[in-house]
Every structure is written in structure tokens, then in C-alpha cells.
N, C-alpha and C positions, 0 to 999 in steps of 0.2 A: 525775560525770565530771571536771568542773573546778569548783573552789571558790575564789573570791577573797573574802577576809575582811578587812575593816577596813584596806584598803590605803591607804597614804599615800606620796606621792612628790613631791619638789620638784626643780626643775631650774633652774639659773641664777637662783636667788632667787625663782622663781615656783612656787607650789603647783599641781601638776597634779591630784593626787588627795588627798582628805582623807576617811579612813574610808570608802572606796568598797568595795562588796561586789557580788558577782555569782555566780550558780550556773548552770552549763550542764550539762544532762542529756543522756543518749543520745537521738539523734534530733532535738534542738533545731536550729532554723535561725534564726540570729540575725544581724541587720544592725547593725553598729556605726557610728554616725554622730556628727557634731559638726563645727563649723567647723574650718578649717585651724588648727593650733596648739593644739587642745583637748586633745590627748594620745592620739589613736587609735593611732598607730604606737608611742608610748611604752608604752601598755597591752600591745600585742603583745610588746614587748621584755620587759616584766615577766612575762608569761605564759610566754614562751620561756626566761626566766631568764638572758637575756643582760644584763639590768639588774636590780639588786637594789632592793627597796622600802626606804623609810626605816622604815616600820612595816607590820604586817600580814603576811598569808601568801597564797601561791598554791600550791594543792595539786591533785594529780591522783589519780583512782582508780587502784589498783594495776593495772599491765599496760596502761594506756591508751596507745595509739599516737597520735602527733601529726605532722601534716604542715603545712608552712608555705610559702606563696608570697609572696615580698617584692614590693613595688611595682616596684622597679627592680634591675638589676645582679645577677641570679642567675648564679652561676659556671658555667663550662664548661671542660673540659679537652680531652683528645685523643679522648674517646669519640664515637661516632657518635650521631646523633639517636635511633636505636632503642636503643642501649646506654644512653643517658641516660634514656630513658623507662622502661627496665626496671631501672635501678639503684635499686631500692626499699629495699635494705638494704646495709650495709657488705659483707656476704658476697657479694652479687651484683655489687656494684661491683668487688670484688677479683677475681671470676671474669672480668669483662670486661677488667680490666687485664692479667690473666695471659694471656688469649687474644690480646690485642694484642701482648704481649711475646713469646709463643711461638706464632706462627701455624702452625708445622709440626705437622701432625696426628700425626706419628709420635713426637713428643717426649713424655716422661713428664709434663712439666708441662701440656702441652695435654690429654693424656688425663685427668689428674686434675681439671683445670678443667672438662672436659665432664661428668665424673662428678658433680662438685659442682653443675654447672648443672642436670643432670637431677634431682638430689636436691632442688634448690630450685624444682622445677616450672617450669624456665626456658622450655620449649617452649610451655606454656599461657600463660605470662607474655608471651612475644613475640607470640602471636596476639592477646591482649587489648590489648597496647600498640599493635599495628598498627591495630586498629579505632579506638582512641582517637585516635591520631595522625591517622588519616584524618578523623575527626570534627572535629579542630582544623585541618583544611585542609592538612595535609602531603601531598605527593605521594609515591607509592611510591618514586620515585627519590631522594627526600630521606632515606629511612630510613638509608641507609648513608653519608650525608654526615657529615663531622666537624662537630659542633655549632658549634664555634668559627668556622667559615667562614660562618655565617649571621648575619643581623642580630640586634640585641638583642631585638627583638620576637619573632622566631621562637625564639630561645633560651628566652625566657620561656614560650612555648607548649610547648616540649619539657619544661621543668620542670613545667608544669601537667599535662601528660600523665603524667609520672612520679608525681605526687601522685594522679591519678585511677586509675592502675594500682595504686598502693600501697593505696588505700582505707583511710586511717587512721581511728581512732575519732573524732578531732576534726580537721577540716580548716580551717585558718586561711588566709584569702586577703586580701591587701592590694591593692585596686583591680585585680581580675583581668580586668576587661573593657577595660582601656586598650589592649591590643594585639590585640583581637578585632574583626573586621568583623561586620556584621549577620548574615550567614549563619552564621558560626561561633558567634556569640553565641546564636543560636537553638538550635543543637545543644548548646552548653554548658549552657544553662538546662534543656533536657530531661534531660541527664545528671545534673545536680544534683537535679532533681526526683525521680529514682529512687535517689539516693545514700543508702546505709543509715546512714552515720555522721552525726555532728553537724557543723554548719557555723557558723563565726564569720567574717563577711565585712565588710571595710571597703569602702564604695563610695559614690560620689557619683552613681551612675546610678539615678535614681528608678524607672524601669521595671524594671530588673534586680532591685532590692530588692523591688518589688511581686511579681515573678514567683517569687522563691525563698524569701522570709523569712516566718516565722510569728511572729517577735518582733523588735522594734527596741530596741536599747539606745543611749541618747543620753548623751554625756558633757556634763554641764551642772553648773555651780556646784561643780566638783571631785568630783562624785559620778557614779555610774552609775545612770541611770533607765531602767527597763524598761517597754516598752509592748507589749501583746498585739496581734498582727496585722501587716499589711504596712505599707509606708511611708505610704500614704494613711490607714490606720487610725491610725497614729501622729500624723499632723497633727491629726486630730479630737481625739484624746485629749490631745495636748499643749496645744491651745488651752484645753480645759476645765481641765487641771491648772494652766496659767499663770494663768487667771482666779481659781482658788481660791488660788493662792500670792499673787497681788497683793492679794486681799481679806485674807488672813491677815497679810501684811506691813503693810497699812494699819491693821488693827486693832491690831497690835503697836506700831506707831509712835504711835497715839493713846494706848495704855496707857502707853508710855514717857514721852510728853509730859505726861500727867496726873500721873504719879509725880514727874517732875522739877519740875513746877510746884509741887506740894505741898511737896516738900523745900526748894525755894528760898524759899518764902513762910514756912515755919514752923520751919526748922532753928534760927533764932536765938531763938525764943520758948521760954521755959522750960516753959510749959504744954503745948507741942506737941512738945518735943524728942524724947520717947520715940517718938511716932508718926512723926516725921520719920526717926528712926533705923531704925524698922521698914520704912518705905518704901524707904530706901536699901538695906537687905538684900534686900528684894523686887526692887528694880531690878537688883541684882547677880546675882540668881538667874536672870534672864531670859536664855535662849539666843537671841541676836539673829539674826533672819533677814537674809540678804544682800539688798541691794536687787534688785528684779526686773531681769533682763537686758533690754536693749532688744530689741524685736521685730526680726526680720530685715528690714533696711531694703531697700526697693526704690528704684530710681533714679528720682527725680522730675525729673531734668534732661532737658530736651528736646535730643536729639542733633542736631547740624547735619545738613542734608540736602544731597545732591549736586546739581550742576547737571543740568538735564533733558537727556537725550540723544535720539537718534532712535528711531523705533519698532523698527527692526531693530538690535539691539545688536551682534551679532557673527555672522559666517557662516563655516563651515568647508566647503570644497569639495574633494572627492576627496583627502582628507589621508591620507598614509601615514606611520606613525610606528613605529619599531622601536628596540630596544636590541641592537645586534649582530645575531645571527641570529634573535633573538626578535621577531617582528612583533606589535605590540600592536593597531594599527589599519591596515586596508587599505581604501582608497576610502571614507573616513569623510566623511559629509555631515551638517551640523547647522546649524540657524539658531535663535538665541535672540532673543526679543522683550522689549521694555521691561516691567519690572514683574514678571517671572516670579520665583517662589520655588521652586527645584527642588532636590531632594536626589538625589544619585547613589547608586544601590545596586547590589549585585552581589557575587559571591564575591571573596575575597581574590586579588589578582593580575589581576583582570579589566581593570584600566586606569582606575580611577576617578581616582586622583591624577594619572595621566598626562594624562587629559582636562582636568583643571583646569589643568595646566601648559601644555597646548596652547592653551587659551582665554586664559591669562594672557600668552602670547607668550614664555615663557621657555625653550621647547624649540625648537631648529631643526627644521623639518619635513623629512622625507625627500623628500616631494613634496606637491603640493596647495597650497592657499592659505588663509590666515586673514585675513578682512576685517572690521575693526571698523566699527561704524556711525558715524553723524554725532555728533560731540561726545562720544564714549564715552571715559571714563577708567576704567582697570582697577586694582583692588587685589586682591592675592593674599596670603592668609595661610597660612603653613606654618612648620614649625620653623626652616627656614633663614632666614626673614625676620628673625630676631633678629640676624643678622650685619650688618644695616643700621643697628643702633642705635649711637649714639655713646657709647662706654664711659666717656668723661671727664665726661659730663653727669650731673646728678642725675636721679632718676626724674621729678620735677616738671618740670625743664627739658626733658627729652626728650619728655614727654607734651605740653608746651605748644608744641613746635616745629611750625610750620606752621598753627597755629590762629589765628584772628582773631575778635575780638568775643566771646570766651569768657573770663570772669574766672577768676582763680586758684582761688577757692573752688569754682566749678562743676567745674573740672578735678580738684580734690582730691576732690570728691564722687564723681566717676566712678572715680578711682583707688582710693578707699576701697572701692567696691563690687567691685573686682577685687583685693582683699586688700592694697592698699598704704595702710596706715592710720598716722596719727600721724607719727612721725619717719621712717617708712619712705620717705616721699616725698623725703627728703633724702639717701638712699643713692646712691652712685655706681652707674651702670649696670654698670660693670665687675665689681662684687662680687656681682651678682645671680646666683641659680641659673638653670639652663636654663628651669625652669618659670616663674620670675619674669620672665625676659626675654620669654618667650612671652606672658605676660599683658600686659606693657607694650606689646608690639608690637600686640596686639589693641586695647588702649585707644587707641593712636595711630591705628589704622585707623578706629575708631568716631568719634573726635573730628575727623577730617579725611577723610570717606568719599568714595570714588569712586562713579560711578553703575553700575559693574559690580563686584560684590563676590564673590570666589571664596575660600571658606574650606575648609581641609582639617583636619578633626578639631579644631574650635576649642574644644571643651569640655574637652580634656585639660588637666590641672593646675588646673581650676577646681572649687571646692566648690559645693554646691547654691545658696547665696545668690548666688554669682557667675554661675552658669549662669542663674539667674532674671534677673539684671541684664542678661546678654547677650541673653536672649530679649526683655526689655523694649526694649532698644536696637534690635534687629533687627525687632521688630514694627512700630515706627514708621518704619523705614527705607523710603524711597520709591524706591530704585533697584532694580536687578536682582540677585538673590541666587542663587548656585549653590554648593552645599556638599556635603561628605562628612562623615558622623558615624555613630557607632555608638550614640549616646544616643537611645533611642526617644522619650523625653519631649521632648527638644529637637527632634527631627524632627517629631513630631506638632504641636508648638506653632507651627512656621514653614512647613511644607511645603504648597504648593498643587498642585504637579505632581511626578511621580517619573520619573526616567530610569534604567531598568534596563540594566546593562552586563554582557554575557556573551560571551566568545569574540570580542571586537572588534566586536560588534553592539550597537546601541542600540535599546531598546524604550521608547517614551514612554507614560506613563499620565496622562491629563488629569484628575487628581483628587489628593486628599491621600493620606497614607500608608495610612490604613485602606482607602481606595478601591483602592490598589495591591494590598494584601494580599488583598482580596476578588476582584479581577479576575484577578490573576496566579495565585491558588491558593497563594501563599506565606503562611507564618505562622510564629510562634515555635515551632510544634510540629515543624517540620522545616526542613532547609536548602532555600532557594528556588533552584531551577535553572530559570529561565524560558526557554522557547524563544523566541528573538528573532523579531520580525516584520519586521525590516529596519532599515537604518541611514540612510535618506534621508528622514526625516519630521521636520519642525520640531515643537517642543513646542507651538507655537500656530500654526494655519494662517495662511499669509500672506494679507493682504487682496488681493494682486494675483494670487493663484493661481487659474487658471481652474477653473470647475466642470466635473467630468467629465460626458460625455454620458450620458443615460439609456439603460439597456439595454432592448431589445425583449423581448416576452413569451417568444419562442423561446429567446433567449439566457439569460433568467432560469431557465427550466425546465431547460435543459441544465446550467447552473451548479449548480442544486440537486441534479440527479441525480449530477453529478460529486462534489459535496460529500458526499452521502449514501453513495456508494460508498467514498469515502475514509474516512468515519467508521466504516463497517462493517469495512473492512480494518484500521483502527487498533484497533478494539475486539477483533477476532479476534487480532491480534498481541499485544495486552495480556493477553488471557486466556491465551494460550500462554506468555507470559513469567511470569505469575503462577503458572501450574502448574509451570513449571521452577523458580521461586523456592521453592515449597513443597517440591518434591522435593529441592532443594539443601539446604534447612534440615534435612530428615530425614537426608540423607547426612552433613552436618556433625556432627549429634548422634551418629550411629553411630561416626564417626571419633573424636570426642572421648571417647566411652565406651571404645573400644578403646585409645586413647592412655593414659587413666588406668589401665586394666587392665595394660597393658605396663609403665608406670612403677612400679606397685605390685609387680609380679613382679620387676623388675630391682632394686628396693631390697633384696630379700632373696636374690637369686640370687648364686651365686659369681662372682667377678670373673675368669673364665677363658674359654677358647674355647667352652665349652658355651653361654655366654650371647650369643655373637656374633650368631646368627640373630635373637634378640630385639632386640638393639641395631639391627641392619640394618632389621628390620621397623619399629621405632620411628622411625628416621630417614626411611624412605620414607613412612610414614604421616603424619609431621609435614609433609613436603613436600606431600603430597596435601591435607592440611588447610589449609595456607597458600594453595594454589591455589583450593581451594573457598571459603575465606573471601574471597579477592580477587574471585572471580566473584560471590559473594553481595553484597559491598559495591557492585560496579558495577551489579548488578541493582537494589539498593535505590535507588541514585542515579537510574537510568533510570526506575524505577517512580514516583519522587517527582515527576517532571515531569507536570503535569496533562495528561490525555488530551485 
């Protein structure tokens, strides 16, 4: 399908690839990894042929279709979200443009565009696109919104939907999980598991690579090294390969030293001159191995610890928070205690980032109170934090600001672990990219930590070694940590308690992430929609909270009878819903079969009044199919909630 042969490419005087080769066959699922700057995005450019190699070839099987999702800045024009998701070909994009230009159904242009739309199987395409958009957490009211009115992250999701609708033979994704929350990520992984085409994915999300990849390709020493299995398998195989390489390198160095010693000792002696010449030729024929790369460094530096605060870190009482007419929280109550390590989870738009901002005190409350505990200092990390950086300082000067008792070498060690290496520390902050500023703000927070640390997606823009460095720093952190992340490996490494947020309600789980998955019924196999238990429970019980009185035997029996009756009613309702769900699936299959039949008839029918009844039936049937699909999706969501 894709063949890369003896590829060489240099950029800005540095060799990215030298005689690199790779073969991707139908059905392959390949994760492309390597440190930032290794050439992952450059390899994608070479495959897409937006960049030409210095040597070597990139070729595709005849007729192979290709889909590509960039890491940032996917374009959008005047099309709606649904039109963008269905613009899988230039012809379909042209149809959408014509319909926007000629909305009058009586116009010839509109009629011709509809005919082309039917010819391109547009109605089936729209139904599939709506299902995929719903899986990516778009609401039905978003389908007809102009894509350009949405945030960059949502535009990227719409482009991702377009690629999933398109179903190309080779799907190339550059950091596709950056704009996905945990719930959407679970749906996305399931969709890719059933994807028929080949996948080539750049990602720094270890759990994501483990979930979808059957091969890992690492860019190392200017070559492409392929490993069989997921990312965890790669780590084992890489260690064995590195040990073999180090042994081969040492053996070669010993051989070179032996030859050089012989040449230096005997080249001037007439009796040994011919032997010395032979050794020189032998030395010249050796293809020298590059020195072994340094193993991924872990931070040995002991991060500063914050001053100790009170047992009760922060309390929210009867908080109301809204954005215009949209109420995010009503009567929100929450108490955090010292030492908690809590991840906030929930569907996109549930209010996770809003809760962090409320806790940080950067949002004015509509009503209610936010009460910090004794001696509590708060640090909040989000993208806007980069605005507080001094653009006139160097990276090293900015990182050193506010630190005391930490030497320059120690600070440079931390900066290096977050990708500021060598001369990079002397760059002016003003010339840094958004991602670089984000990493620098994170370093500053770790070097001068508060005792309440609030982090919103801190692993964005970090490669795997940097994520490991951040985990190392936060593992030793002695303050209170509350964070949002879609990186499951990061979550598992740090979480002690989970707070699920849905529809403005908070549900605490007094265990790690796996405990939450088990108790909530959520998993990566489906989107987790957890029924909240209430929003006035502290994550850890207050030591001053009175013990509730014990119930009498009569009350206990009455409660059990009531609970049994409720369970019986719920089970009956669920059986009825499941029966309706099965009948609805059969109805959808019948409608889809008739839709295909009508489409096939109309492709050969004369374009005159005799075919109008068929057109009318097709339009009415398509509307019925959309309603049935909408009801089916709602039932799937309802049935996914644990009984």
C-alpha cells in the first residue's frame, strides 16, 4: 500500500533521515514515535509529498486513497459542521458550495446539485456522518452551525469526522487525541478498532497507542525501526535491541582500537609496512556504528515542596456559575482536603475546566462562596497562563524567577527534561511557540509550587520523556493536586480519587482510576454517562462530620422492600427499552434497504415528471430514517447507563 525506500532528507543542515525504509500494508495499525524534533511530522510531509526527499522514493499502490489529520490548524470555510463532515471528495464539496449559493429549490442549479448529491449517495453519507459526529460529542444543534464559528478544537473534531466518514485506505493522524476528552476518546478508540483501512498515527499518548496499534515505528539514528506489538511491547523489544547495539558498538570500537594500534606501531617499519597497509584498508572498509543514544533521562532533581496548609484546603458552598443563559453549576457544594490527588472526568462540556477555574478563584461567582483553607496558596495551569510570562527574559531567566536555593544547573536539568536543551535556554520568551510557552509555564509552576495545584490538560505539547518527567515531579509533590487530562497513562500514574462531573452534578469515587471504571461501569469500550449521586459530598469525609444515627430493624426492612421494588421496576423498564431498541434496529435496516433500492432505480429513471413520486418517497423515507437514527442513538446512550 505504502512503500518508503532508502529515504534521505536533511533540513537546516541536519540529517533527519538516511536510507530510511518502511512498508505499510492493508490493515496495518502503526504508531509513529520519537522525541520532539526527530522528524515525525517531516515524515508525514514526505509521505503526503508536500516535501520532496533528497534521495529515495515514496510510492503508493494504484488507487490507494489517503486521509490526513494535521495536529493543528485544519481549515474551515463557510460550510456547516455536517457539510464539512460529508465533504469527503471535491465533488461533494462542490455540491455543498452550490447548495449554499443557490438555496432556492426551484432553481436549475439547486436541482442539478441535488441530483449529483443523490448520485454520490449523499443521504446515506449524511446519516453516517451524523452518527460519527454524535460519537465525537457534537450535539444535534451543532450540525447546521457554520464550522468557522466553533473553536479550533471542535473544527479539528469535524475534520476528524470527515476522515472517518471518508474511510480512506490509509488514515494518517497527527496527535488526534489532543482535542478529545476521555469519554470521546473511548468512542474514538472503539471506532478505530473496527476500522477496515490501515492506520499511521503520531501520538504521545501511551495508553492510546496500546489500545490501537499492532506495530510501533520509532525514528532513531535517522532510520525507521519497526517493532511488533503495542507500545508496552515496544519498550521490552527496544531495551533488548539497545543492549545488542551497545554490545556491537563496543566490539567494533575494540576492533578499531586494535587496528589503529597496529598501524601506529608498525607503519614505519619496512618489515611490517605491507601488513600495516592491509590493516589501513581493513579500517577504511569498516562501516562505523554511531555512538549509542543516551537513554531517556528521568529527572533526578528533587523538586521544591510547598508550605504545609490546613487540613481543609478549599470549600465551595451553594455556588452558582453560568455563562449567559447556560447554567453550568447550580447549588454546587464541594470540600477538598489536604493531600488529595483527584482527576476530574466527564463528557465534554460538563464543566471540568469551569470547576478548576472556580477553585482557582479566577471566575466571579454568580452566587455562593469560595473559602480557601488556612495558609492555602493556589496555582492554576492552563493555556492562558502563558500570558503572565515576561517576553523580554530568556527561558532560563524566566524559569529562575521566584526560585531560591536552586542552582542554575538544577534548573537547566528540569528545563532539559521539558525539551529546553542546550542553547534553547537562552532564547527570548517572546520568540517561543505557544507549546513552548506552555511548557515553560509548567516548569515555573513545578519549581515554585503552591500547596493547591490545579492543572488543565498539562500533558498537551509534551513528548513521552517529558510526560514521564512531569509524572516524576508530581509523584513527589506533597500538596493537593486536582487535574483534568485525557492521557490515561498520566491519570493512572497519579490519581487516588476520581470526581465525575455530569449535568452540573458531582459524583466522587474514593479510589484510583481503575476503581472508578469498575464501580461506575465506565470503560474504554463505551462512553461513560454516569448517573450522579448528588453534589454535596466531600471527596474525603470531614473529621468533624457527625456519624448518622443507626436505623432500626423496621426501617431497614422497609428500605430494602422499597429498594427491591425500585430495582424490579427499573429492570422491567430496561427490558422494554431493549425490546424497543431491537425493533428500531430492524426498522432502520428495512428503511436503509428501501433507500438503496430507490436510489438505484432513480439512477436509471428518466429525469421527468414520471419519477417525481419516487423522488418524493425517497425524501420522506430519508426523513423517517434520520428520525429513527436519532431515536436509536438516544436509546444507545440511555442503555449505556448502568442499571
